[in-house]
C-alpha positions, -999 to 999 in steps of 0.1 A, spaced: 54 20 -5 65 -16 1 52 -31 33 65 -65 46 53 -86 75 74 -113 92 68 -136 122 104 -135 132 100 -159 162 127 -141 184 143 -109 170 174 -112 191 181 -147 177 176 -136 141 189 -101 141 216 -109 116 190 -124 93 168 -94 97 196 -69 90 208 -89 59 172 -90 46 166 -53 52 197 -45 32 188 -68 4 150 -62 1 149 -26 15 112 -25 23 97 8 33 78 -6 62 82 -39 82 57 -54 106 73 -79 129 56 -104 152 68 -127 180 98 -105 187 99 -121 222 116 -93 240 107 -62 261 108 -27 246 142 -19 261 157 -52 249 147 -47 212 179 -44 191 169 -10 177 204 4 172 216 -16 141 181 -13 126 181 25 130 216 26 114 199 13 82 176 43 82 145 28 100 125 43 128 113 17 153 81 14 173 80 -16 197 53 -32 219 73 -60 235 69 -86 262 95 -107 279 98 -142 264 65 -142 246 46 -125 218 56 -89 210 52 -68 179 72 -40 162 70 -16 133 100 -4 113 97 25 89 120 45 67 98 76 67 91 78 104 62 67 126 38 90 143 7 85 166 19 51 178 -8 29 194 3 0 216 -24 -26 223 -59 -28 211 -85 -8 231 -95 -15 257 -60 -23 268 -67 -25 305 -62 -60 319 -46 -73 287 -10 -83 294 -3 -98 260 16 -76 236 0 -84 202 -7 -51 185 11 -19 175 1 6 149 13 40 136 9 66 110 35 65 83 41 92 57 34 81 21 38 108 -5 14 136 2 -5 116 28 -2 90 55 -11 54 59 -19 37 92 -1 4 94 -8 -21 121 14 -51 130 -7 -78 147 0 -112 162 -34 -128 166 -39 -153 194 -36 -190 185 -66 -200 207 -58 -237 212 -72 -258 228 -108 -251 218 -131 -246 247 -106 -231 270 -98 -195 281 -73 -193 253 -100 -198 227 -123 -173 244 -94 -148 245 -88 -154 207 -124 -146 198 -126 -116 222 -93 -102 208 -106 -105 172 -138 -87 182 -116 -59 196 -97 -58 163 -130 -56 144 -141 -27 165 -108 -9 161 -107 -14 123 -143 -2 120 -134 30 138 -102 35 117 -121 30 84 -146 56 94 -117 81 92 -115 74 55 -77 72 57 -55 45 42 -52 14 64 -31 -17 63 -35 -45 89 -6 -69 85 7 -98 106 2 -133 117 -36 -139 117 -35 -174 132 -66 -181 112 -71 -205 83 -97 -184 66 -107 -208 37 -99 -244 27 -75 -229 1 -53 -217 29 -43 -252 40 -27 -281 22 -50 -306 40 -78 -285 54 -96 -316 68 -68 -321 92 -75 -288 109 -112 -291 117 -105 -296 154 -79 -268 156 -87 -232 168 -73 -218 136 -100 -234 115 -131 -232 137 -163 -216 123 -160 -190 150 -125 -179 140 -133 -179 103 -165 -159 109 -145 -133 128 -121 -131 99 -150 -126 74 -165 -99 96 -133 -79 97 -129 -83 59 -165 -72 54 -157 -38 69 -141 -29 36 -108 -47 37 -91 -65 9 -68 -95 10 -37 -79 -5 -20 -111 -16 -50 -128 -32 -61 -96 -50 -28 -96 -69 -28 -133 -79 -61 -140 -96 -53 -172 -115 -70 -206 -118 -65 -212 -81 -71 -181 -59 -45 -194 -34 -16 -191 -58 11 -166 -50 43 -159 -70 47 -188 -95 17 -206 -110 12 -237 -89 28 -224 -57 5 -223 -28 1 -193 -4 6 -220 23 43 -224 30 51 -260 27 65 -267 61 67 -294 88 46 -295 119 62 -324 139 37 -322 168 6 -324 147 -10 -355 132 -5 -342 96 14 -356 66 51 -346 66 44 -316 44 12 -299 55 16 -261 52 -10 -236 61 -12 -199 51 -20 -186 86 5 -210 102 9 -213 139 40 -219 159 65 -236 157 68 -225 121 91 -196 113 83 -192 76 53 -169 73 39 -155 41 26 -119 42 -10 -115 55 -19 -79 47 -54 -67 50 -58 -35 30 -84 -8 36 -104 3 6 -88 38 10 -54 24 1 -63 14 -35 -75 47 -50 -46 66 -34 -17 44 -39 -28 11 -55 -15 -23 -47 14 -29 -70 24 -64 -60 24 -91 -33 48 -120 -28 67 -143 -4 104 -139 4 117 -174 8 153 -163 17 149 -147 52 150 -180 72 181 -192 90 173 -229 84 154 -232 51 156 -217 16 129 -230 -7 146 -214 -37 182 -210 -27 194 -202 -63 168 -174 -66 162 -183 -102 127 -169 -100 125 -131 -94 92 -135 -76 108 -159 -51 123 -128 -35 105 -99 -19 89 -83 -50 
């Protein structure tokens, strides 16, 4: 099973890019974040024509997540429990058939949390605690689990080109990083890192290529190229951030992980596609 995750930053604006990529890469499951539309406004028709079933947890103009699957989606969960009082659409999960079993796949758009010391930061930490509680309960079922999406956390210094420039950002706070470690410690594995154990653990794809997409952040006091792996808006170029439950590996194994650099509408890092790993693997 090939599972992809993409912060699409507006699915209606990029539906042509999405459809083209689905035809070329043909992933089995896709986790979308920041779809920025309500459920009824999601362009499901042309996606379903390509053989995908769709589960959407949308929100008008902000956030929103979706799951696309070739093999159907059952037991769809919209929102992290407890959902009462949370108006932000950041989580959807479902059971997806995989051979003789099923895998629960979650598409998540974690809160940014900036600025630190505000209600936004408190919401970020509370949301991550809810994710931790949910993941713990799911892992107790001893069923395969994948939590994919935009984590909005710089988990380690290896996940930023210039980590010292992020010390006052909510993505790199000790609290956010500790929350990430607690979730990982439940029995989850960083799918991308596990498949690229070379001299630098942050490599993905070619030797020397960082997991951090090399992108510009014009509103931040960083050097012109200062990518991060858990990159916040306004970036559109998001590497995959899968967290894999231990149950996934013995049943199906993790066969590969990579970054597709050709799904953007305004940047192609490897336009000639000379390297096979520059595409979705």
